[in-house]
C-alpha positions as CSV (number, residue, x, y, z in Angstrom):
1,M,-0.1,0.2,0.2
2,N,1.7,2.9,-1.4
3,G,1.0,6.4,-0.7
4,T,2.3,9.9,-0.3
5,P,3.5,11.8,3.1
6,R,0.5,13.6,2.5
7,Q,-1.9,10.7,2.6
8,W,0.1,9.4,5.7
9,A,0.0,12.1,7.8
10,A,-3.8,12.8,6.8
11,A,-4.5,9.2,7.6
12,F,-2.7,9.6,10.9
13,A,-4.5,12.9,12.1
14,T,-7.9,11.5,11.3
15,G,-7.0,8.1,13.8
16,V,-5.8,10.5,16.0
17,A,-8.8,12.2,16.3
18,V,-11.0,9.3,16.2
19,V,-8.8,7.6,19.0
20,I,-9.5,11.0,21.2
21,G,-13.3,11.4,20.3
22,L,-13.7,7.4,21.7
23,A,-11.3,8.0,24.7
24,A,-13.4,11.4,25.9
25,A,-16.4,8.8,25.3
26,W,-15.1,6.4,27.4
27,I,-14.4,9.4,30.1
28,W,-17.6,11.3,29.8
29,P,-20.1,9.0,28.4
30,I,-23.0,11.9,27.1
31,A,-19.9,12.4,24.6
32,S,-20.8,9.4,22.8
33,V,-23.3,11.3,21.4
34,A,-21.4,12.3,18.9
35,T,-18.1,10.4,18.8
36,V,-19.6,6.8,19.1
37,W,-23.0,7.2,17.7
38,P,-21.8,8.1,14.1
39,F,-20.4,5.1,13.7
40,L,-23.1,3.1,14.7
41,L,-25.3,4.7,12.6
42,V,-24.1,5.8,9.4
43,V,-20.5,5.7,9.0
44,P,-19.5,2.2,8.0
45,G,-22.6,1.9,5.7
46,W,-21.3,4.8,3.9
47,A,-18.1,2.9,3.5
48,I,-20.1,0.0,2.3
49,V,-22.0,1.8,0.2
50,A,-19.3,3.5,-1.3
51,W,-17.4,-0.1,-2.0
52,G,-20.7,-1.3,-3.6
53,S,-20.5,2.0,-6.0
54,R,-17.8,1.3,-7.6
55,G,-18.0,0.9,-11.8
56,R,-20.8,3.6,-12.1
57,A,-23.3,1.8,-10.0
58,R,-26.3,4.3,-10.6
59,I,-27.8,4.3,-6.6
60,P,-29.5,8.4,-6.1
61,A,-28.3,10.3,-3.7
62,T,-31.3,9.8,-0.9
63,G,-30.8,5.8,-1.7
64,R,-26.9,6.1,-0.5
65,L,-27.5,7.9,2.4
66,G,-30.8,5.6,3.6
67,L,-28.4,2.9,2.8
68,A,-25.8,4.0,4.6
69,I,-27.5,4.2,7.7
70,I,-29.3,0.9,7.3
71,L,-26.6,-0.8,6.8
72,S,-24.7,0.9,9.7
73,V,-27.4,0.1,12.3
74,A,-27.4,-3.6,10.7
75,V,-23.5,-4.5,10.6
76,S,-23.0,-2.5,14.0
77,A,-25.5,-4.8,16.3
78,H,-24.2,-7.8,14.2
79,L,-20.7,-6.9,14.5
80,S,-20.9,-6.3,18.1
81,W,-23.2,-9.6,18.9
82,W,-20.3,-11.8,17.4
83,L,-17.5,-9.7,19.3
84,A,-19.4,-10.2,22.8
85,S,-20.2,-14.1,21.8
86,L,-16.8,-14.6,20.5
87,T,-15.2,-12.8,23.7
88,G,-17.7,-14.3,26.3
89,G,-19.2,-11.2,27.3
90,Y,-20.8,-8.3,26.5
91,G,-20.3,-4.4,28.1
92,R,-19.3,-1.1,27.9
93,E,-15.8,-2.3,26.3
94,T,-17.4,-4.2,23.8
95,V,-19.9,-1.0,22.0
96,F,-16.2,0.5,22.1
97,L,-14.5,-1.9,20.5
98,A,-17.0,-2.3,17.3
99,A,-16.5,1.3,17.5
100,A,-13.1,1.4,17.0
101,L,-13.4,-0.8,14.2
102,L,-16.0,0.5,12.4
103,A,-14.3,4.0,12.5
104,V,-11.7,2.7,10.2
105,P,-12.8,3.7,6.9
106,L,-12.4,7.8,8.4
107,P,-8.6,7.2,8.1
108,V,-8.7,5.2,4.7
109,A,-10.9,7.7,3.0
110,A,-8.2,10.5,4.5
111,W,-5.4,8.6,3.1
112,R,-7.4,7.9,-0.4
113,T,-7.9,11.7,-0.8
114,G,-4.9,12.3,-0.9
115,G,-4.9,15.5,1.0
116,T,-4.5,16.7,4.7
117,A,-6.7,15.7,7.7
118,R,-8.5,19.0,7.4
119,G,-9.1,18.8,3.5
120,W,-10.9,15.8,3.0
121,L,-13.3,16.7,4.9
122,P,-14.4,20.3,2.9
123,D,-14.2,18.0,-0.1
124,A,-16.9,15.4,1.7
125,A,-19.3,18.5,2.3
126,R,-19.1,19.7,-0.8
127,S,-19.9,16.2,-2.4
128,A,-23.0,16.1,0.5
129,G,-24.2,19.5,-0.7
130,R,-24.2,18.7,-4.6
131,A,-26.2,15.7,-3.5
132,L,-28.8,17.7,-1.5
133,G,-29.3,20.3,-4.3
134,R,-30.0,17.3,-7.0
135,N,-33.0,15.8,-4.5
136,P,-33.8,18.8,-2.2
137,A,-37.5,17.3,-2.0
138,G,-36.2,13.6,-1.5
139,F,-34.0,14.7,2.1
140,A,-37.0,17.0,3.1
141,L,-39.4,14.2,3.3
142,A,-36.8,12.2,5.4
143,L,-36.1,15.1,7.6
144,G,-39.7,15.6,8.1
145,A,-40.5,11.9,8.7
146,A,-37.5,11.9,11.3
147,L,-38.8,14.9,13.1
148,W,-42.8,13.8,12.7
149,V,-41.5,10.2,14.3
150,G,-39.6,12.0,16.9
151,A,-41.7,14.2,18.1
152,V,-44.9,11.8,18.5
153,L,-42.5,9.6,20.1
154,A,-41.0,11.9,22.6
155,R,-44.7,13.8,23.8
156,G,-46.1,9.8,24.6
157,L,-43.6,7.2,24.6
158,W,-42.7,7.7,28.3
159,Q,-44.5,10.3,30.5
160,V,-44.0,10.3,34.2
161,G,-46.5,12.6,35.6
162,T,-47.9,12.9,39.6
163,G,-47.3,9.5,40.8
164,A,-47.6,7.4,37.7
165,L,-46.2,6.4,34.3
166,D,-48.2,7.0,31.0
167,V,-47.8,6.3,27.7
168,A,-49.6,7.2,24.6
169,G,-51.5,5.1,22.0
170,S,-51.3,1.6,21.9
171,N,-47.1,1.8,23.3
172,W,-48.9,0.6,26.4
173,S,-48.9,-3.0,25.0
174,D,-45.2,-3.2,23.4
175,L,-43.2,-0.9,25.5
176,G,-42.5,-3.3,28.4
177,V,-41.2,-6.0,25.9
178,H,-38.5,-3.7,24.0
179,L,-38.0,-2.2,27.2
180,S,-36.7,-5.0,28.8
181,I,-34.9,-6.1,26.2
182,A,-32.5,-3.0,25.7
183,Q,-32.2,-2.8,29.5
184,S,-31.6,-5.9,30.4
185,V,-28.8,-6.8,27.9
186,N,-27.2,-3.8,29.1
187,A,-27.5,-5.6,32.9
188,G,-25.6,-8.5,32.2
189,N,-28.2,-10.6,29.9
190,F,-26.1,-11.9,27.0
191,P,-26.6,-14.0,25.6
192,P,-29.9,-12.7,26.3
193,Q,-32.6,-15.1,27.7
194,V,-36.0,-13.9,27.6
195,P,-36.4,-11.5,30.2
196,F,-40.1,-11.8,30.6
197,F,-39.7,-15.7,30.8
198,A,-36.4,-16.1,32.7
199,G,-34.5,-19.1,31.8
200,E,-35.1,-19.9,28.3
201,P,-33.0,-18.4,25.4
202,L,-34.4,-15.1,23.5
203,V,-35.4,-16.1,20.2
204,Y,-36.8,-13.3,19.1
205,H,-36.1,-10.2,16.0
206,W,-34.6,-8.2,19.1
207,F,-32.0,-6.5,17.2
208,A,-33.6,-3.4,16.6
209,D,-33.5,-3.3,20.3
210,F,-29.8,-4.3,20.5
211,H,-28.6,-1.8,18.2
212,A,-30.6,0.9,21.1
213,A,-29.0,-1.0,23.9
214,L,-25.5,0.0,22.5
215,L,-26.1,3.3,21.9
216,A,-27.5,3.7,25.5
217,R,-24.4,1.7,26.9
218,A,-22.1,3.9,25.0
219,A,-23.6,6.9,26.6
220,D,-24.8,5.8,29.8
221,L,-28.4,6.5,28.9
222,F,-31.5,5.2,30.0
223,A,-33.2,3.5,27.0
224,V,-36.3,5.0,26.4
225,P,-34.6,8.0,24.6
226,V,-32.4,6.2,22.8
227,F,-35.8,4.5,21.5
228,V,-37.0,7.9,20.5
229,V,-33.7,8.8,18.4
230,Q,-32.8,5.4,17.0
231,S,-36.9,5.5,15.4
232,A,-36.5,8.9,14.2
233,V,-33.5,8.3,12.3
234,L,-34.7,5.1,11.1
235,A,-38.2,6.8,9.9
236,G,-35.9,9.0,7.6
237,A,-34.0,6.3,6.4
238,L,-36.9,4.5,5.2
239,A,-37.7,7.7,3.5
240,L,-34.6,7.8,2.0
241,V,-34.6,4.4,0.1
242,V,-38.2,4.7,-0.4
243,H,-37.2,7.5,-2.5
244,G,-34.0,6.3,-3.6
245,L,-35.4,2.6,-4.9
246,A,-38.6,4.5,-7.0
247,L,-35.9,7.1,-9.1
248,V,-34.5,3.4,-10.1
249,L,-37.6,2.0,-11.1
250,V,-39.4,4.8,-13.0
251,R,-36.8,6.2,-15.7
252,E,-38.8,8.7,-17.3
253,W,-40.3,12.3,-17.0
254,S,-42.2,11.8,-13.6
255,A,-39.1,10.1,-11.4
256,H,-38.8,12.8,-9.2
257,R,-42.7,13.3,-9.1
258,T,-43.1,9.6,-8.8
259,A,-40.2,9.7,-6.0
260,F,-41.8,12.4,-4.0
261,L,-45.6,10.9,-3.9
262,A,-44.1,7.5,-3.5
263,T,-42.3,8.5,-0.3
264,L,-44.8,10.6,1.2
265,L,-47.1,7.8,0.8
266,V,-45.5,5.3,2.9
267,I,-44.6,7.7,5.5
268,L,-48.1,9.0,6.2
269,G,-50.2,7.1,3.8
270,G,-52.9,4.9,4.9
271,G,-56.6,3.3,4.8
272,L,-59.8,4.9,5.0
273,G,-60.1,4.6,9.2
274,W,-60.6,7.9,9.3
275,M,-64.3,6.9,8.3
276,R,-65.1,5.7,12.3
277,L,-63.7,9.4,13.3
278,V,-66.8,10.9,11.3
279,G,-69.4,8.5,11.9
280,D,-68.7,9.1,15.7
281,M,-68.9,12.4,15.7
282,A,-71.9,12.3,13.7
283,T,-73.4,10.3,16.5
284,G,-72.5,12.4,19.2
285,Q,-70.2,10.4,20.8
286,G,-67.6,12.8,21.8
287,T,-66.1,15.8,20.5
288,L,-62.9,15.1,18.3
289,V,-60.3,15.8,20.8
290,D,-62.0,13.4,23.4
291,L,-62.4,10.8,20.2
292,L,-58.6,11.2,19.6
293,M,-57.6,10.5,23.1
294,I,-59.7,7.2,22.6
295,H,-58.9,5.7,19.2
296,A,-56.2,5.7,17.0
297,Y,-58.2,5.9,13.8
298,D,-55.9,3.3,11.8
299,N,-55.5,0.7,13.5
300,Q,-57.7,0.3,16.3
301,W,-59.6,-3.1,17.9
302,L,-63.0,-1.2,17.3
303,T,-65.9,-3.5,17.3
304,G,-69.1,-3.3,14.8
305,F,-68.9,-2.2,10.9
306,P,-66.6,-1.0,9.8
307,S,-63.6,-2.5,11.1
308,F,-59.9,-1.5,10.9
309,A,-57.0,-4.0,11.7
310,I,-54.6,-3.3,9.1
311,P,-52.1,-0.4,10.4
312,S,-50.8,2.0,8.5
313,V,-46.9,1.7,8.4
314,M,-46.6,5.2,10.2
315,T,-48.6,3.8,13.3
316,T,-47.4,0.4,13.8
317,G,-44.2,0.1,11.8
318,L,-43.2,3.5,12.6
319,L,-44.2,4.5,16.1
320,V,-44.9,1.2,18.1
321,H,-43.3,-2.1,16.7
322,R,-39.8,-1.4,16.6
323,A,-38.7,-4.6,14.7
324,T,-40.5,-2.7,11.5
325,T,-38.8,0.3,12.4
326,A,-35.4,-1.2,11.5
327,G,-36.8,-4.0,9.6
328,L,-38.5,-2.5,6.7
329,P,-35.7,0.2,5.6
330,L,-33.4,-2.8,5.2
331,L,-36.3,-5.2,3.4
332,V,-36.6,-2.2,1.2
333,G,-32.6,-1.3,1.2
334,A,-32.2,-5.0,0.0
335,V,-34.6,-4.4,-3.0
336,L,-32.6,-1.0,-4.3
337,L,-29.6,-2.5,-4.0
338,I,-30.7,-5.7,-6.3
339,T,-32.5,-3.2,-8.5
340,A,-29.5,-1.0,-8.8
341,G,-27.7,-4.3,-9.4
342,L,-29.2,-6.7,-11.4
343,P,-30.7,-5.1,-14.6
344,T,-33.4,-6.5,-16.3
345,A,-32.8,-8.2,-20.0
346,R,-33.7,-5.2,-21.8
347,R,-31.3,-2.9,-19.6
348,R,-28.8,-5.3,-20.3
349,A,-29.5,-5.6,-24.2
350,A,-29.3,-2.0,-24.1
351,G,-25.7,-1.5,-22.7
352,S,-26.1,-2.0,-18.2
353,V,-24.0,-4.0,-16.6
354,D,-24.2,-6.3,-13.8
355,H,-23.0,-4.6,-10.9
356,H,-21.3,-7.3,-8.6
357,R,-20.9,-5.8,-5.7
358,L,-24.2,-4.5,-5.3
359,I,-25.8,-7.9,-6.0
360,V,-23.6,-9.1,-2.5
361,L,-24.7,-5.9,-0.9
362,S,-28.2,-7.0,-1.6
363,G,-27.8,-10.3,0.1
364,L,-25.6,-8.7,3.0
365,A,-28.8,-6.8,3.8
366,G,-31.0,-9.4,3.4
367,A,-29.2,-11.9,5.8
368,L,-28.1,-9.4,8.3
369,L,-32.4,-8.5,8.3
370,A,-32.8,-11.7,10.3
371,P,-32.8,-11.3,13.9
372,F,-34.1,-7.8,13.2
373,H,-37.2,-9.1,11.5
374,F,-38.2,-12.6,11.0
375,F,-41.1,-11.8,9.0
376,F,-39.7,-10.0,6.4
377,F,-36.0,-12.2,6.2
378,P,-37.8,-14.7,3.8
379,A,-39.6,-11.8,2.1
380,V,-36.3,-10.7,0.8
381,P,-35.1,-13.6,-1.4
382,L,-38.3,-13.7,-2.5
383,L,-38.5,-10.4,-3.9
384,V,-35.2,-10.8,-5.4
385,L,-36.5,-14.0,-7.0
386,L,-39.2,-11.8,-8.6
387,W,-36.8,-9.4,-9.9
388,V,-35.1,-12.1,-11.7
389,V,-38.5,-13.4,-13.1
390,A,-39.8,-9.9,-13.9
391,G,-36.6,-9.1,-15.8
392,R,-36.1,-12.4,-17.2
393,R,-32.5,-12.5,-15.9
394,F,-32.3,-16.6,-16.6
395,D,-29.3,-16.1,-18.3
396,R,-25.6,-17.7,-18.5
397,T,-24.6,-15.2,-15.3
398,A,-27.7,-16.3,-13.1
399,P,-25.9,-18.9,-11.2
400,A,-22.8,-16.5,-10.8
401,N,-25.1,-13.7,-9.7
402,A,-27.5,-16.3,-7.4
403,A,-24.3,-17.7,-5.4
404,R,-23.3,-14.0,-5.6
405,F,-26.6,-12.8,-3.4
406,A,-26.9,-16.2,-1.5
407,A,-23.1,-16.0,0.1
408,P,-24.0,-13.6,3.0
409,Y,-26.6,-15.5,4.2
410,L,-24.2,-17.9,6.2
411,L,-24.3,-15.0,8.7
412,A,-28.4,-15.4,9.3
413,I,-28.0,-19.1,10.3
414,P,-27.0,-18.7,14.1
415,F,-30.5,-16.6,13.8
416,A,-32.5,-18.0,11.0
417,L,-32.6,-21.7,12.4
418,P,-33.2,-21.7,15.8
419,A,-36.3,-19.1,14.8
420,L,-37.5,-21.6,12.4
421,S,-37.1,-24.5,15.0
422,Q,-38.9,-22.7,17.3
423,A,-42.1,-21.5,14.8
424,T,-42.4,-25.4,14.6
425,G,-42.3,-26.8,17.5
426,S,-44.4,-24.9,18.9
427,G,-46.9,-25.1,16.2
428,W,-47.7,-21.6,15.3
429,L,-46.4,-22.4,11.8
430,K,-49.7,-23.2,10.3
431,L,-51.8,-23.1,7.1
432,V,-54.6,-20.6,6.9
433,A,-58.1,-20.3,4.6
434,G,-57.8,-15.7,4.8
435,W,-56.0,-14.1,6.9
436,P,-58.0,-15.1,10.2
437,T,-58.4,-10.9,11.7
438,A,-60.1,-10.2,8.3
439,P,-64.4,-11.1,8.7
440,I,-64.3,-13.9,6.7
441,A,-67.2,-15.4,8.7
442,D,-68.9,-12.8,7.2
443,G,-68.5,-13.5,3.5
444,P,-66.7,-12.6,0.4
445,G,-68.4,-9.2,0.3
446,A,-67.5,-8.3,3.8
447,V,-64.0,-9.6,3.0
448,L,-63.5,-7.4,-0.2
449,F,-65.1,-4.4,1.7
450,F,-62.8,-5.0,4.6
451,Y,-59.7,-4.7,2.4
452,A,-60.5,-1.3,0.1
453,T,-61.2,0.5,3.4
454,N,-58.2,-0.9,5.2
455,L,-55.8,-0.6,2.4
456,G,-57.8,2.5,0.7
457,I,-57.2,4.9,-2.2
458,P,-53.2,4.4,-2.7
459,F,-54.4,0.6,-3.0
460,A,-57.3,1.5,-5.5
461,L,-54.5,3.5,-7.5
462,A,-51.7,1.1,-7.6
463,I,-54.2,-1.5,-9.0
464,L,-55.4,1.0,-11.4
465,A,-51.9,1.6,-12.3
466,L,-51.0,-2.1,-12.8
467,A,-53.5,-2.0,-15.9
468,M,-51.6,0.6,-17.6
469,R,-48.8,-0.7,-20.0
470,Q,-46.6,1.9,-19.7
471,A,-46.4,1.3,-15.9
472,P,-42.9,1.4,-14.6
473,A,-41.8,-2.4,-13.6
474,R,-45.1,-3.9,-14.0
475,A,-44.5,-7.1,-13.6
476,F,-42.2,-6.8,-10.7
477,L,-44.5,-4.5,-8.8
478,A,-47.5,-6.7,-9.5
479,L,-45.6,-9.7,-8.3
480,W,-44.4,-8.2,-5.3
481,V,-47.8,-6.8,-4.2
482,A,-49.8,-10.0,-5.3
483,L,-47.1,-11.8,-3.1
484,L,-47.0,-10.4,0.2
485,F,-50.9,-10.0,-0.7
486,L,-51.0,-13.6,-0.6
487,I,-48.9,-14.9,2.4
488,P,-51.1,-14.2,5.3
489,N,-53.8,-15.0,3.7
490,V,-52.2,-18.4,3.5
491,V,-49.5,-19.0,6.3
492,Q,-49.8,-17.9,10.0
493,I,-46.0,-17.8,11.6
494,S,-47.4,-16.4,15.2
495,F,-49.5,-17.1,18.0
496,V,-51.7,-13.9,17.5
497,S,-52.6,-14.1,13.4
498,F,-52.9,-10.0,13.7
499,D,-49.0,-9.7,13.6
500,M,-49.2,-11.2,9.8
501,N,-49.9,-7.5,9.1
502,K,-46.6,-7.1,8.4
503,Y,-46.5,-8.4,6.1
504,F,-49.3,-5.6,4.3
505,Q,-46.6,-3.1,5.6
506,A,-43.8,-4.5,3.2
507,M,-46.7,-5.0,0.1
508,W,-47.5,-1.0,0.6
509,I,-44.1,-0.1,-0.7
510,A,-44.8,-1.2,-4.1
511,V,-48.3,0.0,-3.7
512,A,-47.0,3.5,-2.8
513,V,-44.7,3.4,-5.9
514,L,-47.3,2.3,-8.5
515,A,-50.1,4.8,-6.7
516,G,-47.5,7.6,-6.9
517,W,-46.3,7.4,-10.8
518,L,-50.2,7.5,-11.4
519,L,-50.7,10.6,-9.4
520,A,-47.5,11.8,-10.9
521,R,-49.5,12.1,-14.1
522,W,-52.2,14.2,-12.5
523,P,-53.7,17.4,-11.7
524,T,-52.0,19.1,-8.6
525,I,-55.6,19.6,-7.5
526,A,-56.4,16.3,-7.7
527,V,-53.2,15.1,-5.9
528,V,-54.0,17.1,-2.9
529,G,-57.2,15.4,-2.9
530,V,-56.3,12.3,-2.9
531,L,-53.2,12.6,-0.1
532,V,-55.5,14.7,2.2
533,L,-58.1,11.0,2.1
534,S,-55.3,8.6,2.1
535,M,-53.1,10.6,4.9
536,A,-56.5,11.6,7.6
537,S,-55.6,8.0,9.3
538,P,-51.7,8.0,9.8
539,I,-52.0,11.7,10.9
540,L,-55.0,11.1,13.2
541,A,-52.9,8.2,14.6
542,S,-49.7,10.4,14.9
543,V,-52.0,12.7,17.4
544,H,-53.4,9.3,19.6
545,H,-50.3,8.7,20.1
546,A,-48.7,11.8,21.0
547,F,-51.1,12.9,23.3
548,S,-53.7,10.1,24.2
549,R,-52.7,8.3,28.0
550,N,-52.5,5.3,29.0
551,F,-51.8,4.2,32.7
552,L,-49.0,1.9,32.5
553,M,-47.2,1.7,36.0
554,G,-47.2,3.3,39.2
555,G,-45.2,5.9,41.1
556,D,-44.2,2.9,43.6
557,Q,-43.5,0.7,41.0
558,L,-41.3,3.2,39.4
559,A,-39.5,3.9,42.2
560,A,-39.5,-0.1,43.5
561,A,-37.9,-0.4,39.5
562,A,-35.3,2.5,40.8
563,W,-34.2,0.4,43.1
564,I,-33.8,-2.9,41.9
565,A,-31.1,-1.2,39.4
566,D,-29.1,0.4,42.3
567,H,-29.7,-2.6,44.7
568,T,-29.9,-6.2,42.8
569,P,-27.1,-7.8,41.1
570,E,-27.5,-8.3,37.4
571,R,-29.4,-11.0,36.2
572,S,-31.2,-11.5,39.1
573,V,-35.0,-13.1,38.9
574,F,-38.1,-11.8,39.8
575,V,-41.1,-13.3,40.7
576,T,-44.0,-11.0,39.5
577,D,-47.7,-10.6,38.5
578,D,-48.4,-11.0,35.0
579,W,-49.2,-7.9,33.6
580,I,-47.5,-6.3,30.5
581,I,-44.7,-4.4,32.3
582,S,-43.3,-4.8,35.8
583,P,-40.2,-2.8,37.6
584,T,-38.1,-5.6,36.4
585,D,-38.3,-4.2,32.8
586,P,-36.9,-0.7,33.4
587,A,-34.5,-2.0,36.0
588,G,-33.0,-4.5,33.4
589,R,-33.9,-7.6,35.9
590,L,-35.4,-11.2,34.7
591,R,-38.8,-12.3,35.8
592,L,-40.5,-15.3,35.2
593,T,-43.5,-14.6,33.5
594,S,-45.5,-11.9,31.7
595,Y,-49.0,-11.3,30.1
596,G,-49.5,-14.9,28.1
597,P,-49.5,-14.0,24.8
598,Y,-46.3,-12.5,24.6
599,V,-44.8,-15.5,26.0
600,A,-47.0,-17.6,23.7
601,N,-45.6,-15.3,20.3
602,L,-41.9,-16.5,21.4
603,G,-43.3,-20.3,21.0
604,Y,-43.2,-20.8,24.5
605,D,-46.2,-22.8,26.5
606,A,-46.3,-20.2,29.6
607,A,-48.9,-22.1,31.1
608,E,-46.7,-24.3,33.8
609,R,-44.7,-21.2,34.5
610,V,-48.2,-18.9,35.2
611,A,-49.1,-22.1,37.8
612,F,-46.1,-22.0,39.1
613,V,-46.2,-18.1,39.8
614,E,-49.9,-18.4,41.3
615,A,-48.2,-20.9,44.1
616,I,-45.5,-19.0,44.6
617,R,-47.8,-15.8,45.3
618,C,-50.8,-17.0,46.2
619,G,-50.6,-20.4,47.0
620,G,-50.8,-19.7,50.7
621,S,-46.9,-21.4,51.6
622,P,-43.6,-19.5,52.1
623,E,-42.0,-23.4,52.2
624,V,-43.6,-24.4,48.7
625,A,-42.8,-20.9,47.5
626,A,-39.3,-21.2,48.8
627,D,-38.6,-24.3,47.0
628,L,-40.2,-23.2,43.5
629,M,-38.1,-20.6,43.3
630,R,-35.2,-22.6,43.7
631,Q,-36.3,-24.8,40.6
632,L,-36.8,-21.9,39.0
633,G,-34.0,-19.8,39.4
634,A,-35.5,-17.0,41.0
635,T,-34.3,-15.3,44.2
636,Y,-36.3,-12.1,44.5
637,V,-40.0,-12.1,44.9
638,I,-42.7,-9.1,44.4
639,G,-45.5,-9.6,47.0
640,S,-49.3,-9.7,45.7
641,T,-51.7,-6.9,46.6
642,A,-54.5,-8.5,43.9
643,P,-57.8,-9.0,44.4
644,D,-58.0,-12.3,43.2
645,C,-55.3,-13.7,45.1
646,A,-56.5,-17.0,46.5
647,M,-54.3,-17.4,49.5
648,P,-51.4,-14.4,49.6
649,V,-48.5,-16.0,50.9
650,D,-46.8,-14.3,54.0
651,F,-43.1,-13.7,53.2
652,A,-42.6,-11.4,56.2
653,A,-43.6,-14.2,58.6
654,S,-41.0,-16.6,57.0
655,S,-37.3,-17.3,57.7
656,Q,-37.1,-18.5,54.2
657,F,-37.3,-14.7,52.9
658,E,-36.4,-11.5,54.0
659,E,-37.7,-8.2,53.3
660,V,-35.3,-5.9,51.6
661,Y,-37.7,-3.1,49.9
662,A,-41.3,-1.5,51.4
663,E,-42.5,1.4,49.9
664,G,-46.1,2.7,49.1
665,A,-47.9,-0.7,47.6
666,V,-44.8,-2.6,46.5
667,T,-43.0,-5.0,48.8
668,I,-40.2,-7.5,47.8
669,F,-38.4,-10.0,49.8
670,H,-35.2,-11.8,49.1
671,L,-35.1,-16.0,49.4
672,S,-32.5,-16.0,52.4
673,S,-30.8,-19.1,51.1
674,A,-29.7,-17.2,48.0
675,P,-26.9,-15.4,47.2
């Protein structure tokens, strides 16, 4: 590796700056936001995209930045997992070692430019300015998506009021799961057990929470504010890769207008759930403000007709379900890479060439997706196959290209095989005759109306676009829509059938591109009307997720959580009730059981464990309770105050337990014989 003294000086100075930044963050953790987080969020992905784009590969600037973000998130999480697994432990040093390795592209970039350490940064800034000038609307949409999601979550995700913890929208349901994973991993739960079903391995798409744990551990922060920042960044990344994908697929005069509209429809498009709000107000059920504090009017388990059970990308994908927040942009990124790297037979005949590195990176994105989103993981190779079929790329290069795409999937084996085994062993993987959440029993007419209203105007426009011969990538997008609509209607891979709605969200990307292409041909006034009707439900749902309030935990439980975090050993196992959240979750400790469907969704049968917990807390015998706790590895128990507790165990009267905490309504006992 030759180079001029000036090149080596630039690389050395940049390396020193990186080391100083990491050292400062080690001493002052909050500095990690500036000196460590970039290596977990954008730098390595940017280097990977630059490597893959050599040879005049055409990826729009918006797509490049989006890919840089999602690949950085995926690579940093996987690298940290491998480092922790190979070294036998996870801690703050793991995060910093990963950050140091991921920082290598910076001194390499400084060396390659041939300038001084102070000179290559302005070059990069000028390049970024030119990219921004070419795609101002796309970058503005991405920034808007990030600010929108960040503002909604900052306002509603974790609100501690007088004597209680409240959350907005439906985050009361999922927050305990994600918080328990991130907090417990940062408190020594690695390799992770299920934090709310202690003793069993965590076979779950948990890497979005793991990546948030890395960010939090580096900066010594509580996980919740990190969730907000990470979700905002990933929302922006989703907007960027969708915009980039639309520009790759649409190669005509309407490309930029189509990309803008498609991105807007992905982020803020949805169905006709607002119809329920109109009906509720018309029948005098409340004021606009009152009703929005109760219902999301997008995806809500509302009874009666019409029902809405397919959430928009915004409502569940970006505001609630963290696996989708990370998994959906990864899926879109993998498709963007293959469409840019493997031209159709027609384009190849016109002179386009295969870009082998992008094909490899598409496989890499698909492989790294596994622990981020088990539902989307098998969808990527299927979508790539559809691209090959639609593009008629079954030529003599097909075997080599297939090998390039498939090779990175070796990295997915440690995550995909346990998940497959868990799904098949639990019996949740099964064939279905129609999505069970749809009103199948009411007949075909009801099902048709359900999908028409839940998927709304963009879906109708997409179908109309597919009827036009000049539609972009017509065969591919038609197959994309058909396949991902079909999957939840023929197979179920989780305990809760509603969870299969994630495939509709993945389908929505193709729907938005098609609808955006058609709208790009319409007069502006018509486009505005369609957007108003299509965006109303996600906007209403965003208001609901920012300003409604649902009780999650009392002040006594919050105080107990703080005590648990400060005074109990890491990886301690608690006996608690089965409420969806417990003081152990923000404290980062483990508990024996939680809400039954959450446990069942991981492929475990909680019935026996629930019976044991009932016997420990409400069986009347401290001796039996102590024996069961030793059997299950639990060392602490939170006393029961539930009115349905048959015979509350008097732990205070038994020599086998000692009271270690008693404040307000919470009393915690420690098993005397336990360390």
